[in-house]
PAZAPA-4460 file (N, C-alpha, C; in steps of 0.05 Angstrom, whole numbers, plus 32768, in hexadecimal, padded with zeros to 4 digits):
% residues 76
    n_x    n_y    n_z   ca_x   ca_y   ca_z    c_x    c_y    c_z   seq   type   mol
   885A   7F0B   8BC5   884C   7F00   8BAE   8854   7F11   8B96     1      M     A
   8859   7F04   8B80   885F   7F12   8B68   884B   7F0A   8B52     2      S     A
   8846   7F1C   8B40   8833   7F17   8B2A   8842   7F1B   8B10     3      L     A
   883C   7F0A   8AFD   8847   7F0D   8AE2   8839   7F23   8AD3     4      A     A
   8847   7F32   8AC3   883B   7F46   8AB3   8830   7F38   8A9A     5      V     A
   8816   7F3C   8A96   8809   7F2E   8A7F   880A   7F3F   8A66     6      L     A
   880E   7F31   8A51   880F   7F3E   8A36   87F2   7F3E   8A2B     7      Q     A
   87EF   7F48   8A13   87D5   7F47   8A06   87CC   7F2A   8A03     8      Q     A
   87B2   7F24   8A03   87AA   7F09   89FF   87B2   7EFF   89E4     9      P     A
   87BA   7EE5   89E3   87C3   7EDA   89C9   87AB   7ED7   89B7    10      V     A
   8797   7EC8   89C0   877D   7EC5   89B3   876D   7EB3   89C5    11      Q     A
   8754   7EB0   89BE   8743   7E9E   89CD   8743   7E83   89BF    12      N     A
   875B   7E79   89B9   875E   7E5F   89AD   8778   7E52   89B5    13      S     A
   877A   7E39   89AF   8792   7E2A   89B6   87A9   7E34   89A5    14      V     A
   87C0   7E37   89B0   87D8   7E42   89A3   87E6   7E2C   8994    15      I     A
   87EC   7E30   897B   87FC   7E1D   896C   8818   7E1D   8976    16      E     A
   8824   7E06   8979   883F   7E03   8983   8851   7DFD   896B    17      I     A
   8867   7E0C   8968   8879   7E07   8952   8889   7DEE   8957    18      S     A
   8890   7DE0   8942   88A0   7DC8   8944   88BD   7DCE   8941    19      G     A
   88C9   7DDB   8955   88E5   7DE3   8953   88F7   7DCE   8960    20      D     A
   88ED   7DB6   8966   88FD   7DA2   8972   8900   7DA4   8990    21      G     A
   88F5   7DB9   899C   88F5   7DBC   89B9   88DF   7DAD   89C6    22      G     A
   88D8   7DB5   89DD   88C3   7DA9   89ED   88A8   7DAD   89DF    23      S     A
   8897   7D98   89DF   887D   7D9A   89D3   8868   7DA4   89E6    24      S     A
   8870   7DAC   89FE   885D   7DB6   8A12   8861   7DD4   8A15    25      V     A
   884A   7DE3   8A13   884B   7E00   8A16   883B   7E08   8A2F    26      D     A
   8845   7E1A   8A3F   8838   7E23   8A57   882B   7E3E   8A52    27      E     A
   8811   7E41   8A58   8803   7E5A   8A53   87F2   7E60   8A6C    28      V     A
   87EC   7E7A   8A6F   87DA   7E83   8A84   87BF   7E87   8A77    29      I     A
   87AA   7E7C   8A83   878F   7E80   8A78   877E   7E90   8A8D    30      V     A
   876C   7EA0   8A83   875A   7EB0   8A93   873D   7EAB   8A8A    31      V     A
   872D   7EA3   8A9D   8711   7E9E   8A98   8702   7EB9   8A96    32      C     A
   86F3   7EBE   8A81   86E5   7ED8   8A7F   86CD   7EDB   8A92    33      P     A
   86C3   7EC5   8A9D   86AC   7EC7   8AAF   86B4   7ECB   8ACC    34      K     A
   86C5   7EB8   8AD7   86CB   7EBA   8AF3   86E7   7EC5   8AF8    35      C     A
   86F6   7ECC   8AE3   8710   7ED8   8AE5   8726   7EC6   8AF1    36      K     A
   8721   7EAC   8AF0   8736   7E99   8AF9   874F   7E9C   8AE8    37      T     A
   8766   7E9D   8AF4   877F   7E9F   8AE7   8790   7E86   8AEE    38      L     A
   8797   7E77   8AD9   87A5   7E5E   8ADF   87B9   7E57   8AC9    39      E     A
   87CE   7E49   8AD0   87E2   7E40   8ABD   87D9   7E25   8AB2    40      T     A
   87D8   7E22   8A98   87D1   7E08   8A8B   87E8   7E01   8A78    41      L     A
   87E8   7DE8   8A71   87FC   7DDE   8A5E   87EE   7DD3   8A45    42      W     A
   87FB   7DD9   8A2E   87F1   7DCF   8A14   8807   7DBD   8A09    43      L     A
   87FF   7DA6   89FF   8811   7D93   89F3   8808   7D8F   89D6    44      S     A
   881A   7D96   89C4   8814   7D94   89A7   87FB   7DA3   89A0    45      A     A
   87F5   7DB9   89AD   87DE   7DCA   89A7   87C5   7DC1   89B5    46      G     A
   87C6   7DAD   89C7   87AE   7DA4   89D5   87B2   7DA7   89F3    47      F     A
   879C   7DAC   8A01   879D   7DB0   8A1E   87A4   7D96   8A2C    48      L     A
   87B8   7D98   8A3D   87BF   7D81   8A4F   87A7   7D7E   8A62    49      V     A
   879B   7D66   8A65   8783   7D63   8A75   8785   7D6F   8A91    50      P     A
   8770   7D7D   8A98   876D   7D89   8AB3   8751   7D83   8ABD    51      T     A
   874C   7D88   8AD7   8731   7D84   8AE2   8720   7D9D   8ADE    52      R     A
   872B   7DB5   8ADC   871B   7DCD   8ADB   8718   7DDA   8AC0    53      K     A
   8727   7DD0   8AAC   8725   7DDC   8A91   8721   7DC6   8A7D    54      F     A
   8713   7DCD   8A67   870F   7DBA   8A51   8713   7DC7   8A37    55      R     A
   871B   7DB8   8A23   871F   7DC2   8A08   8709   7DB9   89F6    56      Q     A
   86FE   7DCB   89E7   86EA   7DC5   89D3   86F2   7DD2   89B9    57      S     A
   86FB   7DC3   89A5   8706   7DCE   898D   871F   7DDD   8993    58      G     A
   8720   7DF6   898B   8738   7E07   898F   8735   7E19   89A8    59      N     A
   8721   7E14   89B9   871C   7E25   89D0   871F   7E15   89EA    60      H     A
   8726   7E23   89FF   8728   7E17   8A1A   8714   7E26   8A2C    61      V     A
   8704   7E16   8A3B   86EF   7E21   8A4C   86F4   7E19   8A69    62      Y     A
   86ED   7E2B   8A7C   86EF   7E25   8A99   86D5   7E18   8AA1    63      H     A
   86D6   7E08   8AB6   86BF   7DF9   8ABF   86AB   7E09   8AD0    64      D     A
   86AE   7E24   8AD1   869C   7E35   8AE0   8681   7E39   8AD1    65      C     A
   8680   7E2F   8AB8   8668   7E32   8AA9   8669   7E48   8A94    66      G     A
   8680   7E54   8A90   8683   7E69   8A7C   867E   7E5E   8A60    67      S     A
   866E   7E6E   8A50   866A   7E66   8A34   867F   7E72   8A22    68      I     A
   868F   7E85   8A2E   86A5   7E92   8A1F   86BF   7E83   8A25    69      D     A
   86D0   7E80   8A10   86EA   7E72   8A15   86FD   7E83   8A25    70      P     A
   8711   7E76   8A31   8725   7E84   8A40   8739   7E93   8A2E    71      C     A
   8745   7EA7   8A38   875A   7EB6   8A2A   8775   7EAA   8A31    72      S     A
   8788   7EA9   8A1E   87A3   7E9F   8A22   87B7   7EB5   8A24    73      F     A
   87CB   7EB2   8A35   87E1   7EC5   8A38   87FB   7EB5   8A3A    74      Y     A
   880F   7EBE   8A2B   882A   7EB2   8A2E   8838   7EC1   8A44    75      H     A
   884A   7EB4   8A52   885A   7EC2   8A66   8877   7EBB   8A63    76      F     A
***
């Protein structure tokens, strides 16, 4: 098993994606502050690609464990 080395959190908000003509999908690791779930999510044009366990509200993404605090984002 290998683990990725995590950088400093980007922010507790959705990451703006630059329009450089490349792919409009960005892959990020999110960590829930309540239950410590670590999962890879995808953002398309700055919005969360729909999942069953995470939801987006404004510029924040929340885990369905009931956390009132938004998830932290990490690039890898």
